[in-house]
Structures are given as C-alpha cells and as structure tokens.
N, C-alpha and C positions, 0 to 999 in steps of 0.2 A: 292789390296783389292777389294772385289766384289762391285758392284754398290749398291747405298744406299738402293734401294728397291729390296730385294730378295724375291719375292713372291713364296712361296712354294705351287704351284698350286695343287700338288698331294700329299702333305704331309698328309693332313687330308681329302682328297677327298673321298666321298662316293656317291652312286647313289642318284640323286635328288628324284627319285620316292620312294626310301625306307627311305628317311630321315624323322626324326620326326620334323615336322615343328613347330617352336616355335611360340607361339601366345602371343599377347600383348594387354594391355588395354590402349587406347589412350583417354586422357581427355583434352578438350579444355576449357580454362578459358579466358573470355573476359568481355566486358561491359555488356553482357546479363546475366552473372551469378556471378557478384561480383567485377570485376576489375573496377577501376574508369576510366581507359584509356587503349586502345589497344596498345599504343606505349610504348614499354619497354625500359628503360634506364639503366637497370642493374639488375643482379640477384646475390644473395648470399644465400647459404644453410648453416644454422647454425646447425651443427650436434649435438652440445651439447644440444640445446633446442628443436631441431626438428622443427624449424620455417624456412620458406622460406621468405626472404626479397626481395621485388620487388620494383625497382624504376620505376616510370611511369611518363608520361607527366602531370599527374593530381594528383601527390602526392606520398608519400612513403607508401608502403603497406606491411603488415605482413600477411602471410598465414600459417595456422597451419594444412592444409590438409582438413579442413572442412569449415572454415569461413575466410573471408577477413576482415582485419581491416585497414582502411585508416587513416593515422595520419594527424591531422590538428591542428589548434591553440588551440582547446579544450584539446588536449592531451599534447601539448607542446607549450607554449605561444610564443616561438621564431620562430615557423614555420609561416612565413608570405608570402610564395610563394609556389605554388603547383608544379612548374616545378623543377624537380630534375636534378642536374648536373651530379652526379656520385654515384656509390655504389661500394665500394672496401673493400677488406680484407687485413690486413697486415700480417707480419710474425708471430706475436703472436696470430693470429686468431681473432683479433678485427676488427669489421665491422664499416665502416664510410660512411657517406653520407652527402650531402650538397644540399641546394636549390639554386635557381638561383640568390638569393640576397647575397649569401656567408655565410649563417648560416650553421655551421658545427655541425653535430650530431654524437654521438657514440651509437651503438646498445648496450643496457644494458639489456641483456636477453630478456624480452618481451617489452621493451620500448626504446624510443629514448631519449638520454640525451644530452643536449646542451653543446657544448664545447666553441666555440667562433665564431665571425663573421670576415671574411676576404674578401678582394677584390680579387675575383677569376675570374668571367666571364669577358673576355676582357682584363685580365691582363697577358701579355706575359711573365712577370718575376715571376709569382706566383710560390711558392714552394709547392703548394698543392699536387703535385704528390708524394712527399716524404712521405706523410701519408700512402701511400700504401706499403711502405717498413717497417717502424717501427715508433713508437711514439718518440723514442729517436732521430732518424734522423730528424723527422719533427720539434721537439722542438729545435734542435741545429742549424738547417739551418735558414737563412734569405732568403727573396725573392732573386731570382737569379740576378746577375749583368747583365748577357747577356740575352736578350729576346730570347725565344725559342718557345713560344706558346705551351708548352707541356700540354697535356690534358689526363684525365682519359679515355675518350671515344675513342680517336684515337691513343694513345700511348700505346705500350706494355711495361709493367713494370715488371722487372725480379729481385727481391731481391736476393742478394747473402748471406747477413747476415743483422744484425740490423743496420749496419753503412754503408753498401755498396750495390750497385745494378746497374742494367743496364737498359737502356731505348732504345726501338726501336721506332723511331719517323720519319715519312716521309721518310722511306728507309734508315735512318741513325742510327748508333749504338753509344750510349753514355754511359759513366761511370759517376756515381754519388756517392759521399761519404760525410761523415760529415766534411771532411777537405777541401771541394771544395766550391767555391762561386757560381759556375754554373756547369751544366753537361759538361763533357769533351768528345769530339768525340773520338771514338775508331777506330782503323785501321783494317778493314776486307778486305779480298781479293775479295769480291763481295758485291753487294748491297743486303742486306737481305730482304726477302719478308715477313717472319713471324718468330716468336720465341715463345718458350714455355719451361716450366720446367717439368721434369719428374724424379722421384727418386732423387730429390735435385740437378739434373744436368740441365744445360741450353742447349737447342737445337735451332739451327737456320736453316731455310729453305731458299733455293734460289728460283728463279723465275720458275724453272722447277720441284719443289717439291722434290729436293734432301735434305736430312736431315743431319746436321752436329752437332757433339757434340762440344760444346764450352768450351775451357780451360779457366777458369776464371782468372787464374794467368798469363798465357803466351799469351793469346789471340789467341791460335791455334784452328783450326777447323779440326775435324775428321769425315769423313763420317760414317754414321751409318745405319745398316740394319733395315728395318721395315718388320716384318714377320706377315702375316695373317694366322689364323688357319682355313682358308676356301679357296676353289678354286673359281676362277671366269672364266666364259666362255669367257668373254671379259673384259678388264680392261683398263681404261684411268686414269692414275695417275694425270692428270691435273684437274680432277674433285674432287681430294682430298681437303678437307677443315678441318684443325686442329684448334681447339679452346681451349684456356686455359687462365685462369687469376689466380692471386695469391690466394691461399687458396684451389684450386682444388687439390684433391688427385691424379687424373689421367687426363691427357689431353684427349679430346674426338675428334675422327676422324669421319668425315662424308664422305660417298661415296654414292651418289645417295640417295636411301631411307634407307640406312643402317648407323648405328652408332656403333663405336668401342671405347673401352677404351684402352689407350696405357700404357703399363708397361715397365720399363727398367730393363731387367734381363740379366745377364751374358754378358754385353756389347752390347746387342741388344734391340731394341724396338719391343715389341710384342703387336699386336692388337688383343684384345679379343672382340668377338661379343657381342653387347648389344641388338640391335633391328633392324628389317628390316621394320619398319613401320613409318619411319620419313616422315612427310608430305613434299611434294615437291612444295607446293604452297605458302610458307611463307619464307620471308627473315630472316634467323637465325642471331641474333645479340649477344645473350648471352646464355651460357650453364652452367648447374651444374649437377653433377652426384653423386648419393648416391649408393655406391657399396653394402652396407649392405641391403638396401631396393630394390636394382635393379631398381632404379627409375631415369629416364633421364628427366631433366627439361630444356625446351627450351624457351628462351625469343625472341619473334619475333619483327620485326620492326613495324608491323601494325596489327597483328592478335592476340595479347595477349600472353598468356603463354600456352605452350603445355607440358603435363606431360605424359610420356610413362613408363608404368611399366609392368613387366613380369607377365603374368597370373599364378596364383597358382594352378588353376584347369583347366581342359580341357573339353570342350563340344564337343561331336562327334555326327554327324547326318548321316542318310542314305541319301547320296547326290542325289541318283536317285529316291527317293520317289516322287510320284505324288499326285494329289488331291484325288485319289482313294485308297491310302494306308495309313495305320495308322503308325505314328511314335512315339506313346506312348508305352513304353515298360515296362515289368514286369520281368519275369524270364529270366535268361541269362545262356549261356553255353560257357565256354572258349574253343576255338579251338586250334589246335596244334601250329598254327603260331602266337598265341597271339590275334587274332581277337575274336569278340564276336558274337555268334549266339543268336538272341533275339527271344522271343516267337512269334513275327510277321514274323519269318523266314528270317529277314534281317541280313546280316552279316556286322558288323561295326568294323572298326579297322584301324590301320596304314599300315598294310601290304596288298599286292595284294589280292583281294577277288575273282577274276574271275575264277581261276582254282581250288579253294578249295570247296569241298562238305562237308556240315555239317553232324553230326550224326543224325539229325532229318530233315526230309523232310516235308516242309509245316509248317503251324502255329500249335502251341501247347499251353498247358495250362499255366496260370500264376504261378502255383505252380508245381515245379518239385522237385525231390529228388534223390540225388546221394548216393548210398550205397557203401562205400569203394571207391576204385579207378577204379572200373570196370563197375558197373551197374548204369545207369541213368534211372529213372522212370519219366514218363510224361503221360499226357492224350492228345488225339487228336481224331478228327472224323476219323472213318475208313470207307472208301467207300464201301468196300465189305460187311461189317456188317451193314452199314447204321446208325450207332450211334457212339457216342464218348465213348471210353473205355481206359483202362490203357495200356500203352506200356512200354517197357524197351529197352535200347540200351546197348550192351556190348562193351566197348572200346577195349577190347582185341581181341574179335572175329569179331568185326565190324558188329555184327548181331543185328537185331531188333526183339523183341518178342511182340506179340499182346496177351493181356489178354482179350479175348472176353467175358468171364464170369464176368468180373469186369467192370461194366458200370459206367460212370461218370454222376450221376444224380444231383450232386451239387458239389461245390468246395471241392476238397479233399486235405488232408494233410497227409504226411507220415513221419515216424520216425523209427529208429532202436533201439532195446533194446536186448542186448545179440546177438544172431545170427538171430533173427526174425525181420521181417519188419511189422510194424503196419500201419494201414490205418484207417482214420476217415473221415466221412462225416456227414450230418445232421441227419442220422438215428442212428449212433452208432459208436462203436470202433471195428475194425476187425483186423485179422491177416492173412497175405497172406500165403496161403498153396497151393503150386504148382501153378496152374493157376486159383485158386478160392480164395474166402474170407471165413475165419472162424470167426464167430461172437464171440467177446470177451465181449462186453457190448452193450446193447441196450438202447438208451436214452428214458426216459419217455417222453410222449407227451408234458407235461408241461415244461420239461427241455431241449427240443430239441433246439440246437443253430440255429440261423438264418443262420449263415455262419461260417465256421472254417477258420482261417487264418494261423495258424502255430502250429506245434507240434514237441517237442524235448524231449529227455530223460533228465529230470532235476535231477534225482538221479538214481542210479542203480535200475532198475525194476520199476521206476516211470516215467510216461509220463505227460508232461505239455501240455495242449491244450488251445490255444488262440482263442477266438471266440467272437461273440456278445452275451452277454455283460459281459463276465467274463473270468477269467483264472482258468481252472479246472485242477485237479490233479487226475490221475488214477494210482492206485497201482496194478500192474499186478499180484502180488502174492496173494493179499487179494481180488482182484476184486472190491475194493472200489473206488467209484468216489466221490470226494468232490470238493468244490469251494475254491480255494486258495485266490481269490480276486474277489469281485463283482464290476464291473465297472459302474454299474447303466445304464445310457443311452448311454454310450460310448462302443466302441468295442476295445478289446485287439487285436492288429494286429501283434505284433512281440515279440519274446522271445529270450533272449540271456543268456547263462550260462557262468559264470566266477567263477572258483573255487567253493566256497560254496554259491556264490551269484547268484541270479536270477534277471536279468534286464528285464523289459517288458515295452512296450509303447502302448499308447491308441490313438484312433483317436478322439481328442478333450478333453481328460481328463488328459493329461500330461504323465510323465514317472515315473517309480517306481523301487525300489530295494527291494528284499525280501531275507530273510534268516531264516531258522528254523521256518517257519510259521509266522514270523513277517514281515510286509510290511511297508515301509516308502516311501512317495512321495519325489522324487528328486526335487530340486528347478528348476524353469523355467528360461529361458533367459529373458532379460529385455523387449523384445517385445512379449514374450509368444508364439513364433513360436513353441516351443517344446511341446505345447499342442497336436500337431499332429505329434507324433513321429512314424517314419516308420521303422527304422532299427538301430541296434547297430552292429558295427564291429570294432575289435581291430587291431591296427597296432603293429609293432615290438618294438615300444618305449613306450608301455603301455599308449597309448592314445586311446580314443574311438571316433569313427566317428559316428555321429548321423544324419540321414537324416530326413527332415521334408517337409511339404508343401511349406515352404518359404525359403528354402536354406539348407546348410549343416553346422553342428557344430562339433567342436573338443573339447573334454574335457579330463582332466587328470583323469585317472582311480583311482588314490589314493584319489583325492578329492571327487569323487562319493562315494567311499566306506566309507570315513569319515562321510558322511551324515548319513549313517546307524550306524557306530560304535561310532562316537563321537557327533552325533546330530548336526553337523555343517550345516549351511545353505548358506555358501558362496562357490559357485562353479563357476569357470570362464569358460564360454562357448565362444569359438572363432568361429566367424561366417564367412562363405564363401558365397559370393553372386555374383551379376553381375560384381562388380568391380574386382573380382578375376578371371573372365573368364567364369562364368556361363551364358549360353545363356537362359537357362530355370531354374528358381529357384524352380519350383514345382517338387519335386522328388516323385517317386511313391513308394508305400508300399502295404501292404496287400498281398504280394506274397512271395514265397520261391524259391530260396533264395532272401532275400531283397537286398543283394549286394554280390559281389564275389571278392575275392582277386586273382589276376592273378599271373602267375608264375614270372612275373617281378616285383612283389610286388605292382603293381598298384591296387587300389580299384575301382571297376566299380559299379556305382549306376544307376538304371533305372530312367528315368524322363518322363515327359509328352511330351517331344520332344527330343528324342535321349538318349544318355548315358552321364554320367558325370564320367570322370576319374580323380582320385586323386592319385598322387604319394606322400605318406606321407613325405618322406625326402625332396621332392622338393617343397611341399606346405608350405614353411616356413612362419609362421604367422608374421605379422608386429604388434608387441605387443605395446600397448599404454603406454610404460614406460616413465619416465621423470618426471620433476617437475610440480607442479601446480603453476601458476602465477596469481596474482591478477592484473587485468588491471585497474579497477577503481571502485569506490564506488559512487553510486548515492543516495543521501538523499533528498527526496522530489524534484526530478527533478534537483537537483544541483549536478554537478560532483565534486567529491572530490578525491584528490590523496590519495591512501590507505596508503602511507608512511607518510602523513602529520599529524601534531598534531591535526588538525581539525577533522580528522576522528576518532581519539581516543576519542573525546568528542563531541557527537552530541547534537543538541538542544533538549530541553525537549519535544517540540511539534512535533518531527519528526514522521510523520505518515507512511512513507515508506522508507525502506532501500533495495537497490538492489546491490548485489555484482556481478560484472562482472569478470570472471576469464577465463583463457585460458590454454589448454594443447595441447601437440602435438597429432594430430589426423589423421595420415596418413593411418590408417586402416579404416574399415567400421565403421559407427556410432554405429552399433550393438555391436561392440567390446569394446566400451568405457563405463565402469561402474563407475559412479561418484555418491557419496552420501554425505550427510552431517548430522550433528547434532548440536544442539545449547545447550551450557552449559552441563548439566548432563543428557541429554535425553538418554534413553537406546536404542531406536530404531533409526537406520540410515534411513534417508529419501532419496529416489532416486532423482537425478536431471534429468529432461527430456531435454537432450541436443538438441532434435529436435526443441525446442523452443528457443534455444540459451544457451550458457554457462553462466547462471546466477542463482543466488539464491535470492529470493525476500521475504522480511518480511514486514508485515503490522501491524501497531498499536502495536509495542512492548512497553511494559510498561517501565518506567525509571529503570535503573540499569546497572550492568556490564554484558557483554556478551562475550562468547568465542565461535566463530564459528569454527568448525573443518570440513574440507573438505577432503574426501579421494577418491583416484582413484585406482582401481584395475589394477595392472601392467601386469597381465597375469596369467599364471598357477602357482600353488603352494599355500600352506597354508599361510595366512596372508601376501600375497604379495601386499602391499599397499604403496602408497605415500600419505603423509598427509600434509595438510596446515592449520595452525591455525591463526585465526585473532581475535584480541581482540578489542572491542570498548565499549564505554560507552554512554548511553543515559542519559543526565543530568536530575537529579531530579528537577522538577519545583520548583520555589521559594516557592510556597505554600505547598510543601511537605518536605521542608528542616527542620532539627531539630531545627534550630534557629527560623524558622517561627512558629513551634509548640509552642516553648517557648513564642514567642511574642503573639501568639494567646491565649495561656493560660493566659498571663498577661493581654491581652486586654479583655478576658472574665472576668477575676477577676475585672479589672477596670470597665468593663461594668456592672458587678454585683453590684460593689460598687456604681457606678453611679446610677444604677437602684434603689438600696436600698436607696440611699440618695434622689433621685427624688421621690421615692415612699413614703419615710418617710416625705419628705417635702409636697408632695401632701396630705398625710394623716393628717399632721399637719395643712396644709392650710384648708383641709376639716373640720378638727376639729374646727379650728378657725372660718371658715364660719358657721359651725353648732352652735358654741358658740355665734357667732354674730347674727345668725338667732334666736337662743334661746333668746339672749338679746333683739333683735328687737321684737320678738314675745312677750317677757315678757313686754317690754316697751309698745308695742302695746296693750297688755292685760291691762297693767296699765292705758294706755291712754283711752282704751275702758271702763275700770272700772271707771276712772275719769269721762268719758263722761256719763256713765250710772249713776254714782253718781250725776253728774251735771244735767243730765236729770231728775233724781229722785228729785233733788233739785228744778229744774224748775217746775216739776209737782207739788211739794209741794207748791212752790211759787204761781203757777197758781191757785191751789186750794184755797190758802189763799186769793189771789186777788179776785178770782171769788166769794168766800164765804163772803168776807168782803167788798172789795172795789167796787164790782159790784152788788152783791145781795142787800146789805144794801141800796145803793142809789136807786136801783130799787124799793125796798120796800117803801122808802121815797116818790119816785115819784108816786108809786101806791096809797099810803095812801093820799098824798096831792091831787092827781087827784080825788080820790074818795070823799074826803071832799069837793072839789070844785064842784063836781057833786051833792053830797047828801046834803051838808050844805051850798050851795052857798047863799041861801036866808038868812041864819042865819049869814053869814060872811059879814063883812063890805068890802067896796071897797078896803080899804087900806090892809086889811088882804088878800083879794083875790089877789091883785097886788103883795103883798109880797110873797104869796105862789107861784104865777106863776114865780116871779123872782127867788125864790129859786129852783123851778123845772128847770128853764132854766140853772141856774148855775150848778145844779147837772148834768143835761144832758151834758153840755159842759165838765164837769169834766170826765164824763163817756166816751165821745168822745175822749178826750185827752188820758185817760187811755187806751182805746182800741187801739188807734194808737200806743202808746208806747209798748203795749203788742205785737202787730203784728211786729213792727220793731225789738223788742228784740228776738222774736221767729225766725224771718227771719235770723238774724245774729248769731244765735246759731249753724247754719249748717256750720261747719268748712270746709266741702268739696266744698262749693260754690266757684267758681272761680271768682276772682275780678281782674280787670286790672287797673293799675295805668294810670293816664293821667295828662296832664298839663292844668290847668284851672285858671280863675281869681277868686280870693277869694272874692273880693268885690261883683261881680255879684252873686256868690253863696249865700252870706248873703242877698242880695236884694231879691233873690227868696224866701228864708225862711221868710223874713219879710213880703212878700206878703201874706203868709199863716197866719201869727200871728198878723198882725196889728189890725185886728178887736178885737181879744182877748185882746190885750194890751189896746186898747181904752176902752173896757168895764171895765177894771181894773183901768183906768185912768193913764196908763203908757205911757211913750214916749220912743221909741227905737231909738238910734242914731248909724248909721253905720259909723264908723271912719276908716274903712279899706281903704288903699290907692288903687287908681284905677289901678296902674301898678304892684301891687303885685300879682304874680302868684305862684302857688304851684303844685308840681308833686306828686299826691297822689290819693288815692281811692276816687272818686267823691262822690258816694252815701253815704258811711260811714261818710265822712266829713260833708255832708249836714245833715244827721240824727243827727250827733253829735251837730252841731250848733243848729239844731231844738230843741233838748232836753235841751241844755244849756239855750236857750232863753225861752223855755216853763217853766223851773224851775224858771228862773228869773221873769217871768210874774206872775207865781203862788204865789210867795212869796214877791211880791212887790205890794203895793197899792199906786196909784197916785204918782209914782216916775219915775225916769229916769233909763233907761237901756242902757249900752254902749257896742258896739261890736267893738273890736280893733284887729289889727294884725300887727306884726312887724317881721323883720328879724334880728336876733342877735346870734352871737357865733355859727354859723352853724345850728341854729334851726329857725323854723318859729313858732311864738307864736300866738295862737288865744286866745283872752281874752274877757270874758263876765263879766261886772260889773253891779250890781243892787243896789238899795237903799232900799232893802226889810228888812225883819225881822232879817236876819242874823242867825248865828249858833254859838253854843258853841263849845268848843274844843272837847268835847265828841261826839257831833253830827258829827263833821268832821271826827273823827277817825272811827266812826261806818260806815260812808259813804265810807271811803277808805278801810275798812276791807273787807275780802272775803265774810262774811255772812252779809247780810243786811236785817233788818226787813222791809218788804214792807208794807207801810201804805199809806193811801190817805189823801189828804187835804180836808178841809171844811166838814169833816164828824164829827158830834157831836163836832164842834168848835175846832178841833185839827189840827194844822199845822205840816207837816212832809215831809221828802224826802225818796223815795223808788225806784220804778221801773225805773224812769228816770235816776237816777244815776247808776243803774245796767247796763242799756243800754250804758251809757256813758263809764263806766269802760271797758265793753266788747269791744266797738269800739276802745278805746284807746289802749287796748292790741292788737287788730287785726292790727292796723296801727303802732305798735311799737312806740307809743307816750308816753308821761308822763303827768299825771294829777296832778294839784296842786290847792288846795282850800285855800283861805285866807278869813276869816270872823270873825266878832265879833257879839255877840248878840245885836240886835237892831241897828246895824251900816252897814247893807248890806253885800253883798258877792261878792268876785272876784274869778272867776274860770279861770285858765290858762291851756292851753293844748300845750305842746311842741312837735312839729313834726320835726324829723330829715330831713335835707335838702337832697332831692334826685333829680337827673336829668334824664331826658329821655335819653335812650341810642340811 
C-alpha cells in the first residue's frame, strides 16, 4: 500500500499567476466587541438554530452572528460560577456545558436548561465524559471505579454508538461501554498522537502524522491516503494539525495559513480547500465549520473567536494606480481575455494585462454604446481636431472611425431602433447619417434636460430617455415627445426593459416599474439605500441585481412584478456589502452601460474605487431563515421567563413591556427584515434591529394581547417565519366587574345615606325653625306680657301720681297757703295740727316715692343680679337704721329677733328692699305697738317673718293683695287705710328670688307676713 500521505502535487496544479485567488472575510471577536473573555474553553455550532455557543473563562456565551449574549444567574439561577469547564455535543446532537462548580446545563434551542449538579472538577473518577457520547450512556453509568482523570478539555472522545465509544487520553486508547465500570485500555501497535472521526469512521494518527483507519470491531489499523486538491512548492507534514470533536461534520486540517475540510470518499481522505487566511499569531484550541455557509470558526487560547467566511463578491482595483490617477470608473468594455477596459483607460482583471492592447486608446466617455456585436461607439478628445467628438471601433476590422462632425457638447446617450442609431444630447434627438447627425427632434428651451443619462428602445419605434428630471418617451413614427414620468427634483439615471415592463431608477427618489403608461413605485429596502438606484441587470436565474450608492442588492424578478400586478408591497432585497468582500460600497451610476455581463457570466459593476465582480451562482446568499426565539420579557425592569405563568398575567400597573427575541443573523443586518403587530392591527411595524432585537410597549391599557412577530426568510412570496406571544395585563381592581357592582351598591348606599342625612337635616332644621318659631312666639308673648305689664305699670303710675301724689301735694299746698294767709286767724293748736299733718303727709310722699323708685328699678328683668352669702341679722339692723325714726313717730317698737349666726345665700339688695317694705307696711298700719322681725331655718327653707300689732286685714283684703291685680291706694288720705304699692314690690321681689309669700292676719289683731326662701349654697 502506498504511504499514508499521497500528495497529488500535479493533479490539480495550475499556474499561480493565472489562478483566481480566493478572497475571504476575516472577523475578530474579543472583549472589545462583545465577548466577556478572550480565553475560549469550547465551541459548538448549532446548525438547527444557527447559534454559535462559546464557552469562555467569564461565562457561557451565545452568538447569533450579530449579538453576543452572556448567560448569568439572571438567565438561569443555577449559574453561580463564570468559569466554564467544557462545552460538548453528543451523538444525538445535544449540547452540554458545565461550570466550575459542577452545575450541568443542556442547550435548549436559545437557552440553557439546568440538569443537575455533580462533583466534576478534581474528581478523577467522574463519569462526566460519557455525556459527550449519549444521554443513555451517561445515565446508565456511575462514577468510574478506577481513577483516570479523564477530561473534556484534554481527552479525545470518539463515540461509536449510543452505548460504546473510545477515549484517547494521555497517549493511551480506551474503550468505554454501558457494561463497564471504568474505561478499559485498548491494545494498539503504537502510541496514538491524535484521533478524529470522518464519515462515521474513526481515524488515528501517529507521531509522524501518518493516518490509520481504526477497525472498531477488531482493533485493526489500516493506513489511509490523504489527498489534497492543490499542489505545494514545499510541504512539511509535521506542520499538519487536524482538529475534530463530536458533532463536527468534517474534521478540519490546518497547514500554515491554510485550512482544509477532510472528507472520506472511496476509502481515501480528501482535503478540500477552505481558506488561506488563517491567522498565524493565535493558538487554535477549538474549531467549528459550517459547510453550507462556508464559515470557519476558530476559538483561540487568548485572542477570542475568529470567523473566516468566503467573500461572495470580489473587488478589483488597478494595482498600479498612483496619486495622479483616478480609480473611479463608469463605462466598461470587456476584452477578449476577460479583463475590463475602463473609461479611465485602466485594464483590470485576473489575466495578464501587460501584452494586451484595448480597442480604445486613452480615456473615453462615461457613456458608450455597442451596436450589435461589432460596433462600439464612444466619445473622447481628438488631438488632431482639438475637441471631443464621437468615435466608433469595429471589433471585426479592428479599425477606429472618427466622427469629426459630431461634437460632444454635453453628455450623450445612444440607442438603436430598427437599423438606425439615435443620438441624444441636451439640444435634441438626432439620427446618425453617415458621418453626420440628422435632427429628429429639437428640445424646446424650457424643456431642455440638464443632462441625459440613458436611452433605450422601450417599444418598437419608441425611445425612452432618462434625464434630469424625468423619463421621456419619443415615438419615432409620430414624432411625438411626451413625459412618461416626472421625477420632480430627482434625476432618472437608469432604464431597463424586461418583457412588457420598464424598470427605472432615480438618484434620490427610489425605483419604479411601468407598464402600459401606468407607473408604480417599488418598495425600498429597510435602510432606504435604494433611493439612489444606479443599475438593473438580470442574471440567468431570474434575479435582478441593483447597484446603489451604499452597496449591491439582489431581488427576485417575480416579486418585483407582483408589486405592479398584485399591488404587493413585500419585496425581499438581499444586500451585499463590506462583509461580503466589497472594498468600496459606493457603486457608480449615471453611465451606460451601468454594468456589464462578461462571457464567463460574471457581472461587473463600476464603483468609486475599482470594479465589483459578482458571480451570481457563486454569490450564494446567507438567508435569515430559522425560528424566532423569545429570550426574555422585561416588565417594568423586572425580567420574566416568557414561558412562565407570571408572564401570561402581568400586573395592572405595568407601564413598560419589553420583548427580547433572537434570530440567526449570520448575514448582514440589512438582510434581516423583522416586523410585528399587536392584536388585530392591520399594519406591520418594522423592528429596528440596529438598536437590538427587542419590541417595546409603553402604557398598554389592561386587557388581552397577542403579539405576532414575523421574519422574512428570503426570496419568495409570503416567505415568513412567525412567532406569537399572548399575554394579559390584569384589569385593576377598580375596573373589575365586581368593583363596578360594589361601586353601584356604594353609590346607592351613599345616596340613601345622603337622603337620610339630608332628610334628618331638613327635619332638624324644621325642628329648629319650629323651636325658633316657638321661642319667638314665646318671646313675643313675653314681650306682649312685658308691654301689657308696662302698660299696667304706666296705668298704676298714672293712678299713683294722680291720686297718691297729686292729692297730698294739693293738701300740703292748701294747708301751707292757709298757714300763710290765715295764720293770724288760726289758733296755735290749729297751726300745730296743720303743720303736723303736713309733716305726716310729706313723710308719706317720701315713702311712696321710695317705693315707686324701687318698684320701677326691679321691673327691669334684664338687670343682672348676683347672689352672695350675707348675715341676715346685720341686713335687718341696716334697714332698722333707716326706719327707727319713722317707727318712733308712730310710737312703735321694732324688735330684731334674727339670730346672729344665721346667714343666707341670696340676692342682697332685693332681700333688703323686701325687708324694708315689709317693715314700712308694718309701721304704717301699726300705732304704738310692737313689730317683730324673725328668721329661722326649717325644712330646707329660710323663713323671714315680720309681725305687727296693727289694724290687721280681712280675708278679702289678703286675697286682693295676693292677686295679680292690686288697686293701689295710699294711707292717711281722707282717713282711709290700705295696702298698695308696697305689696306690689314685695310680690315682684318674691317672684324674682323664687320665694313664697304668706300673709296671716285678722281684722284688728295685727298681721304676720312670712317669706319662704329656698336654701341655696354658694358654689
């Protein structure tokens, strides 16, 4: 058998100078752009979800191509250590990881799910390596009996099936099955250096990089050839480094700066080229490769993650251009060897350019026109003529013709209709006739275009002219020029005819499709780069490539036509930019041709710096297909698991809800179209993923919500992935149905309470009013009584004045006049008697006047009187001091029998006046007798008693004195004795002091008057 490495150096060998050098996009990811640590502890590519899982020294990380998510305790509460022990995939494709404390997790699509906690780190008997084979083996095995210190990081694990596998550990080969208590050493003929699986077979390498196919049943080794589809000038197989771990579809071989995928075909290992841009300054620890995306993922020991992908487009530049040469190109001509001649006279391409001469010498116009397959028209300055004019080059005869009569005064455009070539500039439309121009149509001054950009035959005999600021249509047969589309302030710069449809693009106004005189605007891309559309060019797969100021787009032709025919507004535009190999994203337009298709089917676009080449079949888009996953829901800054019951029912006062989701995004951000709608909204709202994959709602009212998220998966009608989320914002208690009922009840109760309170208030008010009316009535009655009493007083006063005062005064006047006029006629006895009568009458008037004043004084009920405690005996003595002289004149003796220690709590002045009037009456009606003043305390009363030995009274007289009405008369007037005003005062005072008056008397036997005072004590 031949040696293990049979390098077919010349099998596929071609000259290096003529080879098409593949180019790659290399992207570094480290702590500066998202990774939590540059130390990588494992890589696993989940092809099903499109997520790259990265184990680091600072946590477990998920990468979707756009954003890193580092998992911590907020995402999974069992994560309590950031250092990751391993990251592996088993035979079933399940991915497992564990942290340094032994918490084991399983990757569940977009999340980590906790399995269990085991003693791993430092445990030489741990069975943890079996989880890399299958769940079945892991569950059936117990920790190993024999210590082996097997580890995920340093042991090569090679599953044979779900119950059996092999382990390469520290240069030794072991067998492990579900029937073993520990791995069993296998007998090999040499000490293995490395091992890998390819095509479900196990291969082992020795120390000199020979490769052997391992027979899993017989333990035999068979040398195997490794064939490269490339020749090497020098080759050192000791520099080969093959990496593989379970789950990888292909082992990856590294040789210097190159990487190769290894396939097992027809009993041989075949190495197919991946890239030649593997960094040489980083220690490679882990590798994953996605053959569909042509993406190589490298995990390094200290420099993070490196992702190398094949460019989908190719930028070409004039490598010898200097600071005095323009590298911005417009018109292009394909040369025989596949290179491109640009309008700057630079030849750009993959083939040798030194010996080839182009059809045009020197710089030429940005607008050129090829008639058929033989004539090429262009403009350029002519040295002999001294100005710029039209030229043509014949590819058959290799001859150049100069049209000296056709000057280039402005940018010209050309087109062919029938057998004639038409020419347009800012003055009008012309037809080339021999070496001159024949005027077809002259533009009016007001209709002259600023500049013409393109002209094509849009219908037989009808020319379409793109200019600033319109798209015009000229009918050659009728000679009519009209405006098909008015672009306003924008210039129409490109026209493309497809069947009955006319596509055209503007500079700033977007792109359009027209048919039968009807024009519709085509939808824009998400970033609105298509506002500046430069070119349309179709490939063989019915896709349209559209160049712009900000990159290149690919669209499905059917989708574009559906906009016109079915009024659909969803067109998927796939964007190519810097990540796809474009050095310059600003492509050029406003030239003819705006792009050319080469003989090898490559499409060449001019740009502001070189050319952009696109091979439609090779520029395979990385479409954003796959599921939409919900990472978390944040309600008012509180993270909620979207699968939890809590999320289904959010609090009533939730002011903000943020839905964080994730999709696979290994394409450009421009190619990910995500939108959403809430409940039954008709319009889809776009999600700006530049700000993160999240949807934010603020101040949603209570109720049920269904959020629908959709992602456009690529080309095709209705090519969407949907994700629905239902949640409920609780209706606040004050908006619940039962609360409304309670409120209605409370309102009813409140109304009833108010009614009752109001009724009670009205009733109370009515009672108060009635009381006030009663009080006012009583007051009026009292005032009436007072008025009546006052009227009575007035009547009494008039009676007293007219009788008891006027009559005595008349007597005194007559008596006095008689004494003056008839003194000489009167005897001394008569004079003395007259004087004595005058004195007595005067004393009676004095007493009457005093009683009148006292009576009037105490008729004022508003007078405030204060009770006090005083000695009753002393009060009587004071009164006696006033009346002793009067008593002596009458021959009366007054005896004060009041005890010295007897005190009374009463109104002092009224009591004094009362005693005064009682004694005055007793003196008046007693002649030469005894008068006794007594007082005693008995049965809760104090009794003041005045007894005299006077004339006495009859029963009728006593009744009249005690009655309400008393006839007031005076004594000693015309010899009549009576009681009047004195007793009126006495009765009023008795009433004022709440006392009781009692009179005991018989005619001719004296009188006893008693006043009963209730006992009161000072407070």
